[in-house]
C-alpha positions in Angstrom: -1.5 -0.5 -39.5 -5.5 0.8 -39.0 -4.5 4.2 -40.1 -2.8 2.8 -43.2 -6.2 0.5 -44.1 -8.5 3.3 -43.2 -6.4 5.6 -45.4 -6.4 3.1 -48.3 -10.3 2.1 -47.7 -10.9 6.6 -47.7 -8.6 6.8 -50.9 -10.4 4.0 -53.1 -13.8 5.8 -51.8 -12.7 9.3 -52.3 -11.1 8.4 -56.2 -13.7 9.5 -58.7 -14.3 6.5 -61.3 -15.0 6.8 -64.8 -17.9 5.4 -66.2 -17.6 5.0 -70.4 -15.4 7.5 -70.4 -17.5 10.3 -68.8 -16.5 11.5 -64.7 -19.6 12.1 -62.6 -19.7 15.2 -61.6 -21.3 15.4 -57.9 -20.3 11.4 -56.9 -22.4 9.8 -54.4 -23.0 10.7 -50.7 -21.0 8.2 -49.4 -17.9 9.7 -51.7 -18.8 13.2 -50.4 -18.8 12.3 -46.7 -15.5 10.9 -47.1 -14.2 13.5 -48.6 -15.4 16.0 -46.0 -14.1 13.7 -43.3 -10.6 13.4 -45.2 -10.3 16.9 -45.2 -11.3 17.3 -41.6 -8.8 15.0 -39.7 -6.2 16.6 -42.6 -7.5 20.4 -40.8 -6.9 18.7 -37.1 -3.4 17.1 -38.0 -1.8 20.4 -39.2 -3.1 22.6 -36.4 -0.7 23.4 -33.8 0.1 21.0 -31.1 0.8 23.5 -28.5 -1.6 26.1 -27.1 -1.8 29.9 -27.5 0.9 31.4 -25.8 -1.7 33.2 -23.4 -3.8 30.3 -22.5 -2.8 28.6 -19.2 -2.5 24.9 -18.9 -5.1 23.4 -16.6 -4.3 21.1 -13.6 -5.4 17.8 -12.6 -7.4 17.5 -9.3 -4.5 16.6 -7.4 -2.2 19.4 -8.6 -5.2 21.6 -7.8 -5.3 20.5 -4.2 -2.1 19.2 -2.7 -2.6 19.6 0.3 -6.1 17.8 0.7 -4.5 15.0 -1.3 -1.8 14.6 0.8 -4.0 14.9 4.0 -6.7 12.0 2.8 -3.2 9.6 1.5 -1.6 10.3 4.9 -5.1 9.3 7.0 -5.4 6.4 4.8 -1.8 5.2 5.4 -2.4 5.9 9.2 -5.6 4.3 9.7 -4.0 1.3 7.9 -1.2 1.3 9.8 -3.4 1.0 13.2 -4.6 -2.4 12.2 -1.1 -4.1 12.9 -0.4 -1.5 15.6 -3.3 -2.2 17.7 -6.3 -3.6 16.4 -5.2 -7.0 15.9 -4.5 -7.2 20.3 -7.2 -4.7 21.6 -11.1 -5.2 21.6 -13.2 -3.3 18.9 -14.1 -0.8 21.2 -10.4 0.3 21.2 -9.5 -0.2 17.7 -11.7 2.8 16.5 -9.8 5.3 18.4 -6.4 3.8 17.5 -7.2 4.0 13.6 -8.7 7.8 14.1 -5.1 8.5 16.4 -3.1 7.0 13.5 -4.9 8.2 10.5 -5.3 11.7 12.2 -1.1 11.9 12.7 -0.7 10.2 9.1 -3.3 13.0 7.7 -0.9 15.6 9.4 2.0 14.7 8.3 0.2 14.3 4.7 -1.0 17.5 4.5 2.8 18.7 5.7 4.2 17.3 2.8 1.3 18.5 0.6 1.9 22.4 1.4 6.0 21.3 0.6 4.8 20.4 -2.8 2.3 23.0 -3.3 5.1 25.8 -2.3 7.5 24.3 -4.8 4.8 23.6 -7.2 3.7 27.4 -7.6 5.2 30.1 -10.4 
């Protein structure tokens, strides 16, 4: 709806006005700017949506580093599992050790999963 309204306003602005039978040759700066904008938007809409044949797709950070992402997610998940496993029932001195141990296990499993993903993701 907003695009339709914007197109109607631009069409009204761009349409040349006739005053006493004579047309203004140059138009106002606002009309000239609106005409430039309409032609720019039309050129963008007519541009091809796909990339050229030689261009490569750029991957996101997660797509470029699947092993590191898996390790980070695994470490966070493993450390989060440490709380119900041992931190609730243990002293403050052993909680950090338990969290590091389970976080390390999770990071290892996550890195392995990221490695499998990277194998299937490569061309």
